[in-house]
N, CA, C, O and the ligand as a Tripos MOL2 file, in Angstrom:
@<TRIPOS>MOLECULE
protein
  253   251    64     0     0
PROTEIN
NO_CHARGES

@<TRIPOS>ATOM
      1 N           0.3500    7.5620  -20.5690 N.3       1 MET1
      2 CA          1.3080    7.2420  -19.5970 C.3       1 MET1
      3 C           0.3250    6.8490  -18.1430 C.2       1 MET1
      4 O          -0.6090    7.5840  -17.8220 O.2       1 MET1
      5 N           0.5990    5.9000  -17.5340 N.am      2 SER2
      6 CA         -0.0420    5.6750  -16.4970 C.3       2 SER2
      7 C           0.5860    5.7240  -15.0580 C.2       2 SER2
      8 O           1.6350    5.0840  -14.9790 O.2       2 SER2
      9 N           0.2520    6.2280  -14.1160 N.am      3 LEU3
     10 CA          0.9680    6.7520  -12.8310 C.3       3 LEU3
     11 C           0.4990    5.6530  -11.8170 C.2       3 LEU3
     12 O           0.7570    5.7630  -10.6190 O.2       3 LEU3
     13 N          -0.1350    4.6840  -12.2840 N.am      4 LEU4
     14 CA         -0.5070    3.4730  -11.2210 C.3       4 LEU4
     15 C           0.4320    2.5000  -11.4560 C.2       4 LEU4
     16 O           0.7400    2.0450  -12.5570 O.2       4 LEU4
     17 N           0.9790    2.1260  -10.1360 N.am      5 GLU5
     18 CA          1.9750    1.0240  -10.2070 C.3       5 GLU5
     19 C           1.4860   -0.2040   -9.1320 C.2       5 GLU5
     20 O           0.9440    0.0840   -8.0650 O.2       5 GLU5
     21 N           1.6910   -1.3180   -9.4610 N.am      6 THR6
     22 CA          1.2850   -2.3280   -8.7270 C.3       6 THR6
     23 C           2.5420   -2.7540   -7.7030 C.2       6 THR6
     24 O           3.6680   -2.9610   -8.1560 O.2       6 THR6
     25 N           2.2610   -2.8540   -6.4060 N.am      7 VAL7
     26 CA          3.2640   -3.0720   -5.3740 C.3       7 VAL7
     27 C           2.6900   -4.1290   -4.5060 C.2       7 VAL7
     28 O           1.5140   -4.1390   -4.1430 O.2       7 VAL7
     29 N           3.7000   -5.1400   -4.1490 N.am      8 SER8
     30 CA          3.1590   -6.3530   -3.4460 C.3       8 SER8
     31 C           3.8000   -5.7610   -1.8710 C.2       8 SER8
     32 O           4.8400   -5.1230   -1.7120 O.2       8 SER8
     33 N           2.9960   -6.1230   -1.0060 N.am      9 VAL9
     34 CA          3.3230   -5.7410    0.4140 C.3       9 VAL9
     35 C           2.8860   -7.1730    1.2090 C.2       9 VAL9
     36 O           2.0730   -7.9680    0.7360 O.2       9 VAL9
     37 N           3.5170   -7.3340    2.3880 N.am     10 GLN10
     38 CA          2.9740   -8.2410    3.1240 C.3      10 GLN10
     39 C           1.9590   -7.8710    4.2710 C.2      10 GLN10
     40 O           2.2840   -7.0430    5.1220 O.2      10 GLN10
     41 N           0.9040   -8.3990    4.2880 N.am     11 CYS11
     42 CA         -0.1050   -8.0450    5.1670 C.3      11 CYS11
     43 C           0.6410   -8.3830    6.6100 C.2      11 CYS11
     44 O           1.4060   -9.3260    6.8170 O.2      11 CYS11
     45 N           0.1600   -7.2200    7.6900 N.am     12 PRO12
     46 CA          0.8880   -7.6160    9.0750 C.3      12 PRO12
     47 C          -0.0620   -8.4030    9.9580 C.2      12 PRO12
     48 O           0.2500   -8.8100   11.0770 O.2      12 PRO12
     49 N          -1.1920   -8.5810    9.4070 N.am     13 CYS13
     50 CA         -2.3110   -9.3890   10.0850 C.3      13 CYS13
     51 C          -2.2600  -11.1050    9.7510 C.2      13 CYS13
     52 O          -2.1100  -11.9580   10.6260 O.2      13 CYS13
     53 N          -2.4050  -11.3580    8.4200 N.am     14 CYS14
     54 CA         -2.2170  -12.5710    8.1130 C.3      14 CYS14
     55 C          -0.9100  -13.0840    7.3220 C.2      14 CYS14
     56 O          -0.7550  -14.2560    6.9800 O.2      14 CYS14
     57 N          -0.1010  -12.1720    7.1070 N.am     15 TRP15
     58 CA          1.2550  -12.3410    6.4780 C.3      15 TRP15
     59 C           1.1250  -12.9370    5.0140 C.2      15 TRP15
     60 O           2.0130  -13.5890    4.4660 O.2      15 TRP15
     61 N           0.0610  -12.6660    4.5330 N.am     16 GLU16
     62 CA          0.2410  -13.0700    3.0550 C.3      16 GLU16
     63 C           0.6900  -11.9150    2.2630 C.2      16 GLU16
     64 O           0.6770  -10.7210    2.5650 O.2      16 GLU16
     65 N           1.0750  -12.4790    1.2310 N.am     17 SER17
     66 CA          1.6520  -11.3290    0.1000 C.3      17 SER17
     67 C           0.2690  -10.6660   -0.6630 C.2      17 SER17
     68 O          -0.4740  -11.3810   -1.3360 O.2      17 SER17
     69 N           0.0690   -9.4680   -0.5010 N.am     18 ILE18
     70 CA         -0.9420   -8.9120   -1.3780 C.3      18 ILE18
     71 C          -0.3930   -7.8570   -2.3050 C.2      18 ILE18
     72 O           0.7540   -7.4170   -2.2250 O.2      18 ILE18
     73 N          -1.3350   -7.4650   -3.2310 N.am     19 GLU19
     74 CA         -0.9040   -6.5560   -4.3810 C.3      19 GLU19
     75 C          -1.9340   -5.3110   -4.1760 C.2      19 GLU19
     76 O          -3.1420   -5.3950   -3.9600 O.2      19 GLU19
     77 N          -1.2480   -4.2890   -4.2840 N.am     20 LEU20
     78 CA         -1.8690   -3.0060   -4.1170 C.3      20 LEU20
     79 C          -1.6070   -2.0700   -5.3750 C.2      20 LEU20
     80 O          -0.5330   -2.0100   -5.9750 O.2      20 LEU20
     81 N          -2.6410   -1.4220   -5.6500 N.am     21 VAL21
     82 CA         -2.3940   -0.5010   -6.8270 C.3      21 VAL21
     83 C          -2.1730    0.8290   -6.3320 C.2      21 VAL21
     84 O          -3.0350    1.3310   -5.6100 O.2      21 VAL21
     85 N          -1.0410    1.5210   -6.6490 N.am     22 VAL22
     86 CA         -0.6560    2.8430   -6.0920 C.3      22 VAL22
     87 C          -0.8600    3.6670   -7.0920 C.2      22 VAL22
     88 O          -0.5790    3.3310   -8.2430 O.2      22 VAL22
     89 N          -1.4360    5.0020   -6.7610 N.am     23 ASP23
     90 CA         -1.4600    6.0830   -7.4400 C.3      23 ASP23
     91 C          -0.1770    7.1030   -7.2950 C.2      23 ASP23
     92 O          -0.1320    8.0150   -6.4690 O.2      23 ASP23
     93 N           0.8230    6.7980   -8.2120 N.am     24 CYS24
     94 CA          2.0080    7.7510   -7.7840 C.3      24 CYS24
     95 C           1.8750    9.1680   -8.1260 C.2      24 CYS24
     96 O           2.8480    9.9050   -7.9620 O.2      24 CYS24
     97 N           0.8660    9.5870   -8.5450 N.am     25 SER25
     98 CA          0.8210   10.9780   -9.0720 C.3      25 SER25
     99 C           0.5400   11.8800   -7.5510 C.2      25 SER25
    100 O           0.6890   13.0990   -7.4690 O.2      25 SER25
    101 N           0.1400   11.0510   -6.4850 N.am     26 VAL26
    102 CA         -0.0150   11.8160   -5.3920 C.3      26 VAL26
    103 C           0.8960   11.2230   -4.3150 C.2      26 VAL26
    104 O           0.6100   10.2340   -3.6390 O.2      26 VAL26
    105 N           1.9610   11.8970   -4.2340 N.am     27 PRO27
    106 CA          2.9830   11.5540   -3.2530 C.3      27 PRO27
    107 C           2.4630   11.7610   -1.7710 C.2      27 PRO27
    108 O           1.6110   12.5790   -1.4250 O.2      27 PRO27
    109 N           3.1500   10.8470   -0.9490 N.am     28 GLY28
    110 CA          2.8810   11.1110    0.4510 C.3      28 GLY28
    111 C           1.4950   10.8540    1.0350 C.2      28 GLY28
    112 O           1.0940   11.4610    2.0280 O.2      28 GLY28
    113 N           0.7230    9.8680    0.3390 N.am     29 GLN29
    114 CA         -0.4430    9.4350    0.6780 C.3      29 GLN29
    115 C          -0.6340    8.5950    2.0000 C.2      29 GLN29
    116 O           0.2820    7.8550    2.3570 O.2      29 GLN29
    117 N          -1.6970    8.6800    2.6760 N.am     30 GLU30
    118 CA         -2.1330    7.4170    3.6850 C.3      30 GLU30
    119 C          -3.6180    7.2660    3.5490 C.2      30 GLU30
    120 O          -4.4630    8.1580    3.6190 O.2      30 GLU30
    121 N          -3.7900    5.9770    3.3420 N.am     31 TYR31
    122 CA         -5.0780    5.6490    3.3400 C.3      31 TYR31
    123 C          -5.4950    4.2720    3.9510 C.2      31 TYR31
    124 O          -4.5680    3.5350    4.2880 O.2      31 TYR31
    125 N          -6.7610    3.8380    4.1330 N.am     32 THR32
    126 CA         -6.9180    2.4980    4.6250 C.3      32 THR32
    127 C          -7.5000    1.8100    3.4690 C.2      32 THR32
    128 O          -8.2520    2.4170    2.7070 O.2      32 THR32
    129 N          -7.1940    0.5630    3.2930 N.am     33 GLU33
    130 CA         -7.5260   -0.3470    2.4340 C.3      33 GLU33
    131 C          -7.7140   -1.7470    3.1670 C.2      33 GLU33
    132 O          -6.8160   -2.1370    3.9140 O.2      33 GLU33
    133 N          -8.8940   -2.5340    2.9660 N.am     34 ASP34
    134 CA         -9.0420   -3.9480    3.4690 C.3      34 ASP34
    135 C          -8.0610   -4.6550    2.7580 C.2      34 ASP34
    136 O          -7.7810   -4.3790    1.5910 O.2      34 ASP34
    137 N          -7.3400   -5.8580    3.6140 N.am     35 CYS35
    138 CA         -6.5810   -6.9020    2.8980 C.3      35 CYS35
    139 C          -7.4780   -7.7880    2.2150 C.2      35 CYS35
    140 O          -8.5590   -8.2140    2.6200 O.2      35 CYS35
    141 N          -6.8830   -8.0190    1.1010 N.am     36 SER36
    142 CA         -7.8360   -8.8920    0.1160 C.3      36 SER36
    143 C          -7.8820  -10.3290    0.5640 C.2      36 SER36
    144 O          -8.6450  -11.1260    0.0170 O.2      36 SER36
    145 N          -7.1650  -10.6400    1.4450 N.am     37 VAL37
    146 CA         -7.0920  -12.0790    2.1790 C.3      37 VAL37
    147 C          -7.7770  -12.3540    3.1520 C.2      37 VAL37
    148 O          -8.5930  -13.2740    3.1260 O.2      37 VAL37
    149 N          -7.5230  -11.4460    4.4090 N.am     38 CYS38
    150 CA         -8.1100  -11.6030    5.6520 C.3      38 CYS38
    151 C          -9.0610  -10.4470    6.0580 C.2      38 CYS38
    152 O          -9.6850  -10.4800    7.1190 O.2      38 CYS38
    153 N          -9.1470   -9.4210    5.1690 N.am     39 CYS39
    154 CA        -10.3040   -8.4560    5.1440 C.3      39 CYS39
    155 C         -10.0220   -7.6620    6.4640 C.2      39 CYS39
    156 O         -10.9550   -7.0310    6.9600 O.2      39 CYS39
    157 N          -8.7820   -7.6560    7.0670 N.am     40 GLN40
    158 CA         -8.4280   -6.6440    7.8990 C.3      40 GLN40
    159 C          -8.3330   -5.2580    7.3890 C.2      40 GLN40
    160 O          -7.8940   -5.1820    6.2420 O.2      40 GLN40
    161 N          -8.6250   -4.2000    7.9400 N.am     41 PRO41
    162 CA         -8.1990   -2.8400    7.5540 C.3      41 PRO41
    163 C          -6.8760   -2.4580    7.8020 C.2      41 PRO41
    164 O          -6.4250   -2.4850    8.9470 O.2      41 PRO41
    165 N          -6.1540   -2.0740    6.7510 N.am     42 LEU42
    166 CA         -4.6850   -1.7850    6.7490 C.3      42 LEU42
    167 C          -4.5300   -0.2440    6.6920 C.2      42 LEU42
    168 O          -5.3110    0.4610    6.0530 O.2      42 LEU42
    169 N          -3.6930    0.1400    7.2520 N.am     43 VAL43
    170 CA         -3.2560    1.5400    6.7920 C.3      43 VAL43
    171 C          -1.9820    1.5000    6.0600 C.2      43 VAL43
    172 O          -0.9390    0.9670    6.4400 O.2      43 VAL43
    173 N          -2.2140    2.1840    4.8700 N.am     44 LEU44
    174 CA         -1.0610    2.2680    4.0190 C.3      44 LEU44
    175 C          -0.6270    3.6650    3.9370 C.2      44 LEU44
    176 O          -1.3880    4.6320    3.9150 O.2      44 LEU44
    177 N           0.8570    3.7070    3.8870 N.am     45 SER45
    178 CA          1.5100    5.0660    3.8390 C.3      45 SER45
    179 C           2.4590    4.8690    2.6650 C.2      45 SER45
    180 O           3.4080    4.0900    2.7470 O.2      45 SER45
    181 N           2.1750    5.6350    1.4900 N.am     46 VAL46
    182 CA          2.7070    5.6970    0.3130 C.3      46 VAL46
    183 C           3.5740    6.6900   -0.0410 C.2      46 VAL46
    184 O           3.0920    7.8210   -0.1040 O.2      46 VAL46
    185 N           4.9330    6.5260   -0.3290 N.am     47 GLU47
    186 CA          5.6790    7.5320   -0.5980 C.3      47 GLU47
    187 C           6.3590    7.4340   -2.0030 C.2      47 GLU47
    188 O           6.6930    6.2800   -2.2730 O.2      47 GLU47
    189 N           6.6180    8.2760   -2.8740 N.am     48 VAL48
    190 CA          7.1980    8.1810   -4.1240 C.3      48 VAL48
    191 C           8.3930    8.8380   -4.1260 C.2      48 VAL48
    192 O           8.4540    9.9960   -3.7150 O.2      48 VAL48
    193 N           9.3350    8.2670   -4.5260 N.am     49 ASP49
    194 CA         10.8650    8.9080   -4.7320 C.3      49 ASP49
    195 C          10.9240    9.7450   -5.7790 C.2      49 ASP49
    196 O           9.9290   10.0240   -6.4480 O.2      49 ASP49
    197 N          12.0510   10.1940   -5.9940 N.am     50 ALA50
    198 CA         12.2510   11.1830   -7.0050 C.3      50 ALA50
    199 C          12.2280   10.4100   -8.5280 C.2      50 ALA50
    200 O          12.0630   10.9750   -9.6090 O.2      50 ALA50
    201 N          12.4380    8.9690   -8.2980 N.am     51 ALA51
    202 CA         12.4940    8.3440   -9.8250 C.3      51 ALA51
    203 C          10.9470    7.7810  -10.0860 C.2      51 ALA51
    204 O          10.6240    7.0290  -11.0050 O.2      51 ALA51
    205 N          10.2300    8.2230   -9.2490 N.am     52 GLY52
    206 CA          8.5790    7.7590   -9.5370 C.3      52 GLY52
    207 C           8.5570    6.5050   -8.8050 C.2      52 GLY52
    208 O           7.4170    6.0480   -8.7250 O.2      52 GLY52
    209 N           9.4170    5.8320   -8.2710 N.am     53 GLU53
    210 CA          9.2990    4.6800   -7.5670 C.3      53 GLU53
    211 C           8.5900    4.5800   -6.0920 C.2      53 GLU53
    212 O           9.1580    5.0690   -5.1160 O.2      53 GLU53
    213 N           7.3580    3.9430   -5.9790 N.am     54 PRO54
    214 CA          6.7550    4.0440   -4.5160 C.3      54 PRO54
    215 C           7.3370    3.1330   -3.5920 C.2      54 PRO54
    216 O           7.8600    2.0530   -3.8660 O.2      54 PRO54
    217 N           7.1960    3.6800   -2.4290 N.am     55 SER55
    218 CA          7.5200    2.5930   -1.4970 C.3      55 SER55
    219 C           6.2870    2.6730   -0.4290 C.2      55 SER55
    220 O           5.8570    3.7690   -0.0680 O.2      55 SER55
    221 N           5.7550    1.4650    0.0460 N.am     56 VAL56
    222 CA          4.6510    1.4870    0.7630 C.3      56 VAL56
    223 C           4.7740    0.8200    2.0000 C.2      56 VAL56
    224 O           5.2670   -0.3050    2.0710 O.2      56 VAL56
    225 N           4.3000    1.5300    3.1130 N.am     57 GLY57
    226 CA          4.6350    0.9460    4.4540 C.3      57 GLY57
    227 C           2.9780    0.7330    4.7570 C.2      57 GLY57
    228 O           2.0520    1.4240    4.3330 O.2      57 GLY57
    229 N           2.9210   -0.4490    5.6270 N.am     58 VAL58
    230 CA          1.6330   -0.9730    5.8650 C.3      58 VAL58
    231 C           1.7240   -1.2380    7.2980 C.2      58 VAL58
    232 O           2.7570   -1.5760    7.8750 O.2      58 VAL58
    233 N           0.4680   -1.0470    7.8920 N.am     59 ARG59
    234 CA          0.3040   -1.4230    9.4090 C.3      59 ARG59
    235 C          -1.0950   -1.7710    9.8520 C.2      59 ARG59
    236 O          -1.9810   -1.2220    9.1970 O.2      59 ARG59
    237 N          -1.4610   -2.5340   10.7860 N.am     60 PRO60
    238 CA         -2.7110   -2.6890   11.1200 C.3      60 PRO60
    239 C          -3.3670   -1.5390   11.6370 C.2      60 PRO60
    240 O          -2.7480   -0.7750   12.3790 O.2      60 PRO60
    241 N          -4.8170   -1.2850   11.2570 N.am     61 GLU61
    242 CA         -5.5420   -0.2530   11.6860 C.3      61 GLU61
    243 C          -5.5060   -0.1410   13.4450 C.2      61 GLU61
    244 O          -5.1940    0.8510   14.1040 O.2      61 GLU61
    245 N          -5.9030   -1.4000   13.9140 N.am     62 GLN62
    246 CA         -5.9820   -1.5010   15.1900 C.3      62 GLN62
    247 C          -4.8390   -2.2590   15.8280 C.2      62 GLN62
    248 O          -4.6590   -3.4570   15.6060 O.2      62 GLN62
    249 N          -4.0370   -1.5030   16.6600 N.am     63 GLU63
    250 CA         -2.7120   -2.1280   17.1050 C.3      63 GLU63
    251 C          -3.1950   -3.1330   18.2210 C.2      63 GLU63
    252 O          -2.3770   -3.8310   18.8200 O.2      63 GLU63
    253 ZN         -4.4950  -10.1230    5.5630 Zn       64 ZN64
@<TRIPOS>BOND
     1     1     2 1
     2     2     3 1
     3     3     4 2
     4     3     5 am
     5     5     6 1
     6     6     7 1
     7     7     8 2
     8     7     9 am
     9     9    10 1
    10    10    11 1
    11    11    12 2
    12    11    13 am
    13    13    14 1
    14    14    15 1
    15    15    16 2
    16    15    17 am
    17    17    18 1
    18    18    19 1
    19    19    20 2
    20    19    21 am
    21    21    22 1
    22    22    23 1
    23    23    24 2
    24    23    25 am
    25    25    26 1
    26    26    27 1
    27    27    28 2
    28    27    29 am
    29    29    30 1
    30    30    31 1
    31    31    32 2
    32    31    33 am
    33    33    34 1
    34    34    35 1
    35    35    36 2
    36    35    37 am
    37    37    38 1
    38    38    39 1
    39    39    40 2
    40    39    41 am
    41    41    42 1
    42    42    43 1
    43    43    44 2
    44    43    45 am
    45    45    46 1
    46    46    47 1
    47    47    48 2
    48    47    49 am
    49    49    50 1
    50    50    51 1
    51    51    52 2
    52    51    53 am
    53    53    54 1
    54    54    55 1
    55    55    56 2
    56    55    57 am
    57    57    58 1
    58    58    59 1
    59    59    60 2
    60    59    61 am
    61    61    62 1
    62    62    63 1
    63    63    64 2
    64    63    65 am
    65    65    66 1
    66    66    67 1
    67    67    68 2
    68    67    69 am
    69    69    70 1
    70    70    71 1
    71    71    72 2
    72    71    73 am
    73    73    74 1
    74    74    75 1
    75    75    76 2
    76    75    77 am
    77    77    78 1
    78    78    79 1
    79    79    80 2
    80    79    81 am
    81    81    82 1
    82    82    83 1
    83    83    84 2
    84    83    85 am
    85    85    86 1
    86    86    87 1
    87    87    88 2
    88    87    89 am
    89    89    90 1
    90    90    91 1
    91    91    92 2
    92    91    93 am
    93    93    94 1
    94    94    95 1
    95    95    96 2
    96    95    97 am
    97    97    98 1
    98    98    99 1
    99    99   100 2
   100    99   101 am
   101   101   102 1
   102   102   103 1
   103   103   104 2
   104   103   105 am
   105   105   106 1
   106   106   107 1
   107   107   108 2
   108   107   109 am
   109   109   110 1
   110   110   111 1
   111   111   112 2
   112   111   113 am
   113   113   114 1
   114   114   115 1
   115   115   116 2
   116   115   117 am
   117   117   118 1
   118   118   119 1
   119   119   120 2
   120   119   121 am
   121   121   122 1
   122   122   123 1
   123   123   124 2
   124   123   125 am
   125   125   126 1
   126   126   127 1
   127   127   128 2
   128   127   129 am
   129   129   130 1
   130   130   131 1
   131   131   132 2
   132   131   133 am
   133   133   134 1
   134   134   135 1
   135   135   136 2
   136   135   137 am
   137   137   138 1
   138   138   139 1
   139   139   140 2
   140   139   141 am
   141   141   142 1
   142   142   143 1
   143   143   144 2
   144   143   145 am
   145   145   146 1
   146   146   147 1
   147   147   148 2
   148   147   149 am
   149   149   150 1
   150   150   151 1
   151   151   152 2
   152   151   153 am
   153   153   154 1
   154   154   155 1
   155   155   156 2
   156   155   157 am
   157   157   158 1
   158   158   159 1
   159   159   160 2
   160   159   161 am
   161   161   162 1
   162   162   163 1
   163   163   164 2
   164   163   165 am
   165   165   166 1
   166   166   167 1
   167   167   168 2
   168   167   169 am
   169   169   170 1
   170   170   171 1
   171   171   172 2
   172   171   173 am
   173   173   174 1
   174   174   175 1
   175   175   176 2
   176   175   177 am
   177   177   178 1
   178   178   179 1
   179   179   180 2
   180   179   181 am
   181   181   182 1
   182   182   183 1
   183   183   184 2
   184   183   185 am
   185   185   186 1
   186   186   187 1
   187   187   188 2
   188   187   189 am
   189   189   190 1
   190   190   191 1
   191   191   192 2
   192   191   193 am
   193   193   194 1
   194   194   195 1
   195   195   196 2
   196   195   197 am
   197   197   198 1
   198   198   199 1
   199   199   200 2
   200   199   201 am
   201   201   202 1
   202   202   203 1
   203   203   204 2
   204   203   205 am
   205   205   206 1
   206   206   207 1
   207   207   208 2
   208   207   209 am
   209   209   210 1
   210   210   211 1
   211   211   212 2
   212   211   213 am
   213   213   214 1
   214   214   215 1
   215   215   216 2
   216   215   217 am
   217   217   218 1
   218   218   219 1
   219   219   220 2
   220   219   221 am
   221   221   222 1
   222   222   223 1
   223   223   224 2
   224   223   225 am
   225   225   226 1
   226   226   227 1
   227   227   228 2
   228   227   229 am
   229   229   230 1
   230   230   231 1
   231   231   232 2
   232   231   233 am
   233   233   234 1
   234   234   235 1
   235   235   236 2
   236   235   237 am
   237   237   238 1
   238   238   239 1
   239   239   240 2
   240   239   241 am
   241   241   242 1
   242   242   243 1
   243   243   244 2
   244   243   245 am
   245   245   246 1
   246   246   247 1
   247   247   248 2
   248   247   249 am
   249   249   250 1
   250   250   251 1
   251   251   252 2
@<TRIPOS>SUBSTRUCTURE
     1 MET1         2 RESIDUE 1 A MET
     2 SER2         6 RESIDUE 1 A SER
     3 LEU3        10 RESIDUE 1 A LEU
     4 LEU4        14 RESIDUE 1 A LEU
     5 GLU5        18 RESIDUE 1 A GLU
     6 THR6        22 RESIDUE 1 A THR
     7 VAL7        26 RESIDUE 1 A VAL
     8 SER8        30 RESIDUE 1 A SER
     9 VAL9        34 RESIDUE 1 A VAL
    10 GLN10       38 RESIDUE 1 A GLN
    11 CYS11       42 RESIDUE 1 A CYS
    12 PRO12       46 RESIDUE 1 A PRO
    13 CYS13       50 RESIDUE 1 A CYS
    14 CYS14       54 RESIDUE 1 A CYS
    15 TRP15       58 RESIDUE 1 A TRP
    16 GLU16       62 RESIDUE 1 A GLU
    17 SER17       66 RESIDUE 1 A SER
    18 ILE18       70 RESIDUE 1 A ILE
    19 GLU19       74 RESIDUE 1 A GLU
    20 LEU20       78 RESIDUE 1 A LEU
    21 VAL21       82 RESIDUE 1 A VAL
    22 VAL22       86 RESIDUE 1 A VAL
    23 ASP23       90 RESIDUE 1 A ASP
    24 CYS24       94 RESIDUE 1 A CYS
    25 SER25       98 RESIDUE 1 A SER
    26 VAL26      102 RESIDUE 1 A VAL
    27 PRO27      106 RESIDUE 1 A PRO
    28 GLY28      110 RESIDUE 1 A GLY
    29 GLN29      114 RESIDUE 1 A GLN
    30 GLU30      118 RESIDUE 1 A GLU
    31 TYR31      122 RESIDUE 1 A TYR
    32 THR32      126 RESIDUE 1 A THR
    33 GLU33      130 RESIDUE 1 A GLU
    34 ASP34      134 RESIDUE 1 A ASP
    35 CYS35      138 RESIDUE 1 A CYS
    36 SER36      142 RESIDUE 1 A SER
    37 VAL37      146 RESIDUE 1 A VAL
    38 CYS38      150 RESIDUE 1 A CYS
    39 CYS39      154 RESIDUE 1 A CYS
    40 GLN40      158 RESIDUE 1 A GLN
    41 PRO41      162 RESIDUE 1 A PRO
    42 LEU42      166 RESIDUE 1 A LEU
    43 VAL43      170 RESIDUE 1 A VAL
    44 LEU44      174 RESIDUE 1 A LEU
    45 SER45      178 RESIDUE 1 A SER
    46 VAL46      182 RESIDUE 1 A VAL
    47 GLU47      186 RESIDUE 1 A GLU
    48 VAL48      190 RESIDUE 1 A VAL
    49 ASP49      194 RESIDUE 1 A ASP
    50 ALA50      198 RESIDUE 1 A ALA
    51 ALA51      202 RESIDUE 1 A ALA
    52 GLY52      206 RESIDUE 1 A GLY
    53 GLU53      210 RESIDUE 1 A GLU
    54 PRO54      214 RESIDUE 1 A PRO
    55 SER55      218 RESIDUE 1 A SER
    56 VAL56      222 RESIDUE 1 A VAL
    57 GLY57      226 RESIDUE 1 A GLY
    58 VAL58      230 RESIDUE 1 A VAL
    59 ARG59      234 RESIDUE 1 A ARG
    60 PRO60      238 RESIDUE 1 A PRO
    61 GLU61      242 RESIDUE 1 A GLU
    62 GLN62      246 RESIDUE 1 A GLN
    63 GLU63      250 RESIDUE 1 A GLU
    64 ZN64       253 GROUP 0 **** ****
């Protein structure tokens, strides 16, 4: 069984849709990952609900 889920989010810098692989075994994560399109650093906030479905918030590292 894999706890990795692929989630699509919209980059707040270039507005492209990007796919992220989220590790659902660690709820409430926050980490930085570069956008695969524009290479801007993005802060990702991952929450996993009781059903194991991840929801990902994304914001630019620099406001
Ligand atoms: Zn981007």
